[in-house]
C-alpha positions as CSV (number, residue, x, y, z in Angstrom):
1,M,-15.6,2.3,-15.5
2,S,-13.5,0.5,-18.1
3,L,-9.7,-0.7,-18.4
4,V,-10.8,-2.6,-21.6
5,S,-9.3,-1.9,-25.0
6,L,-12.3,-3.5,-27.3
7,T,-11.3,-4.4,-31.2
8,N,-12.8,-5.5,-33.8
9,D,-12.1,-6.2,-37.3
10,E,-13.2,-2.5,-38.8
11,E,-12.5,-1.1,-35.1
12,S,-11.0,-0.3,-32.3
13,V,-12.3,1.1,-28.9
14,E,-11.1,2.0,-26.4
15,G,-12.5,2.3,-23.1
16,H,-13.1,5.6,-20.5
17,V,-12.1,6.2,-16.3
18,D,-14.6,9.0,-15.1
19,I,-12.6,11.5,-12.8
20,G,-13.8,10.6,-10.0
21,S,-13.2,6.7,-10.1
22,L,-9.3,7.4,-11.1
23,S,-9.6,9.3,-7.6
24,I,-9.6,6.4,-5.2
25,F,-8.1,5.0,-7.7
26,G,-4.9,6.8,-7.1
27,G,-5.7,8.2,-4.2
28,V,-5.6,11.7,-4.8
29,S,-8.7,14.3,-4.8
30,E,-11.0,14.7,-8.1
31,G,-9.6,18.2,-8.0
32,R,-5.7,16.8,-7.5
33,I,-6.4,14.9,-10.8
34,R,-8.2,17.5,-12.7
35,N,-5.3,20.5,-12.1
36,I,-3.3,17.4,-13.3
37,L,-5.1,16.7,-16.7
38,S,-4.8,21.0,-16.7
39,S,-1.1,21.3,-16.0
40,G,-0.6,18.8,-19.5
41,E,2.9,17.5,-18.0
42,S,0.7,13.7,-16.6
43,C,0.6,10.5,-19.0
44,L,-3.2,11.1,-18.4
45,V,-5.3,11.3,-22.0
46,K,-8.9,13.7,-21.1
47,A,-11.5,11.2,-22.9
48,E,-14.6,12.8,-23.4
49,Q,-16.0,11.2,-19.9
50,G,-12.7,11.6,-17.8
51,V,-9.4,10.2,-19.3
52,T,-8.4,6.9,-21.1
53,A,-8.5,3.7,-20.5
54,S,-5.0,2.8,-21.4
55,S,-3.6,6.3,-19.6
56,A,-5.7,6.1,-16.5
57,A,-3.5,2.4,-16.2
58,Q,-0.4,3.7,-16.4
59,W,-0.3,6.2,-14.3
60,L,-2.2,4.1,-11.4
61,K,1.1,1.9,-12.3
62,C,3.8,4.7,-11.4
63,R,2.1,5.2,-7.8
64,K,3.4,3.2,-5.1
65,E,-0.4,3.1,-4.2
66,Y,-0.4,0.0,-6.6
67,Y,-0.3,-2.7,-6.5
68,P,-1.5,-4.9,-9.9
69,S,-3.8,-7.4,-10.0
70,I,-2.6,-10.8,-10.3
71,W,-5.9,-11.3,-12.8
72,E,-3.3,-9.5,-14.8
73,K,-0.6,-11.8,-15.5
74,S,0.0,-13.5,-18.0
75,D,-1.7,-17.7,-17.4
76,D,1.4,-18.7,-19.0
77,V,3.2,-17.5,-15.6
78,T,3.3,-19.2,-13.0
79,P,3.5,-17.3,-9.6
80,I,6.8,-19.2,-7.7
81,L,5.9,-20.5,-4.5
82,L,8.1,-19.7,-1.5
83,S,8.7,-22.6,0.6
84,I,9.9,-21.4,3.7
85,D,10.1,-23.8,6.6
86,F,10.6,-21.3,10.0
87,E,12.5,-23.3,13.5
88,D,10.9,-21.5,15.8
89,E,7.3,-19.7,17.9
90,V,5.9,-17.3,14.3
91,V,5.1,-13.3,14.5
92,F,2.8,-11.2,12.1
93,V,4.0,-7.8,12.1
94,P,2.8,-5.6,10.3
95,V,5.0,-3.9,7.4
96,A,4.6,-0.7,6.3
97,T,5.7,0.6,2.7
98,D,9.2,0.8,3.0
99,N,9.2,-2.6,4.3
100,T,10.0,-0.8,7.6
101,Y,8.3,-3.3,10.5
102,L,7.1,-2.6,14.7
103,H,9.8,-5.1,16.7
104,P,11.4,-5.1,20.4
105,R,13.5,-2.0,18.9
106,L,11.1,0.5,18.6
107,A,10.4,0.7,22.0
108,R,10.1,4.8,23.4
109,G,10.7,5.6,26.6
110,G,9.9,1.7,27.1
111,K,6.4,1.7,25.7
112,F,5.9,1.4,21.9
113,A,3.0,3.5,21.2
114,I,0.6,3.1,18.7
115,G,-3.0,4.1,16.4
116,A,-3.4,7.5,15.2
117,K,-2.5,10.8,15.3
118,G,-3.4,11.6,18.4
119,E,-5.3,8.5,19.5
120,E,-2.7,6.5,20.5
121,V,-2.1,3.6,23.5
122,Q,1.0,3.0,24.3
123,Y,2.3,-0.2,25.3
124,D,5.0,-2.0,27.2
125,T,5.6,-5.0,26.1
126,H,5.6,-6.1,22.0
127,D,3.5,-9.1,21.9
128,E,0.9,-6.5,23.5
129,A,1.6,-4.2,20.8
130,L,0.8,-7.0,19.2
131,S,-2.0,-7.9,20.1
132,E,-3.6,-4.0,19.9
133,L,-2.4,-3.8,15.8
134,Q,-3.9,-7.1,15.2
135,K,-7.3,-5.4,15.8
136,M,-7.5,-2.3,14.3
137,A,-8.5,-2.2,10.3
138,T,-4.9,0.2,9.6
139,P,-2.2,-1.2,11.6
140,R,-0.3,2.4,13.5
141,W,2.8,2.5,14.8
142,R,5.4,5.0,15.4
143,R,8.7,4.3,14.4
144,P,11.9,7.0,13.8
145,N,12.7,7.9,10.3
146,G,16.0,8.6,9.1
147,A,17.1,11.2,10.1
148,G,15.6,9.8,14.0
149,N,12.3,11.7,13.6
150,W,9.7,9.2,15.4
151,G,7.3,9.5,13.4
152,I,3.2,7.1,12.5
153,V,3.0,4.6,10.0
154,S,0.8,2.9,8.5
155,G,0.7,-0.8,7.7
156,R,0.1,-2.0,4.2
157,D,1.0,-6.4,5.1
158,W,1.5,-8.6,7.8
159,K,4.4,-11.0,7.5
160,R,6.0,-13.5,9.5
161,V,8.8,-14.2,11.3
162,E,10.2,-15.9,13.2
163,R,10.3,-14.1,16.9
164,R,14.9,-15.6,17.5
165,K,14.6,-13.3,14.4
166,L,13.6,-10.3,15.8
167,P,15.3,-7.4,16.7
168,V,16.0,-7.0,20.7
169,T,16.9,-4.0,22.6
C-alpha cells in the first residue's frame, strides 16, 4: 500500500491502495468499498490494483472514523499547547464520538450500566463505573440520546475533568 505520489522531472507516478487496506482504514467491509466503486458516486478512483492513493486519502478524510496523523501537518505549523491548570481533584472520563462523556447524571435507576451490549454490568457509583471503564480496551456505557432513548456508546478518547465540574444529580 502506498499513499505517496512520486514525482521526477519526466513523469509522475501515483501510488495505490488495495481494497482490503482501504476497508480497514475506512472501517467498512471490502464489499462496501466495491459497492462504492461500482456506484461511481464517490471520489474514489479505480486503479489497477485498488484505488489511487490521492482518492483514498480524500475519501478517508471524509470518514468520521478518520483521525489525521501529526506527520501530515506542515513542519511550519507549531501545535498550540493549551496550559490548563486544575484547581481541584481531577478524574479521567471516557469521551464518545459525539463528545458526550460518562458523568454522575447518567445513573439510571441509581446504577451505571457499562460494557458491550448483552455484557453490561451495573455499578452503584460513578467512581466504580469509571474504574471498570478504565480497564476496558474500548470503554462502553449507556446514556440517553437526543430523543431520550438509552443506548450504548463507545469511548474514543479520555479527558481530564475536575470532579467538582461534573454534572451531578
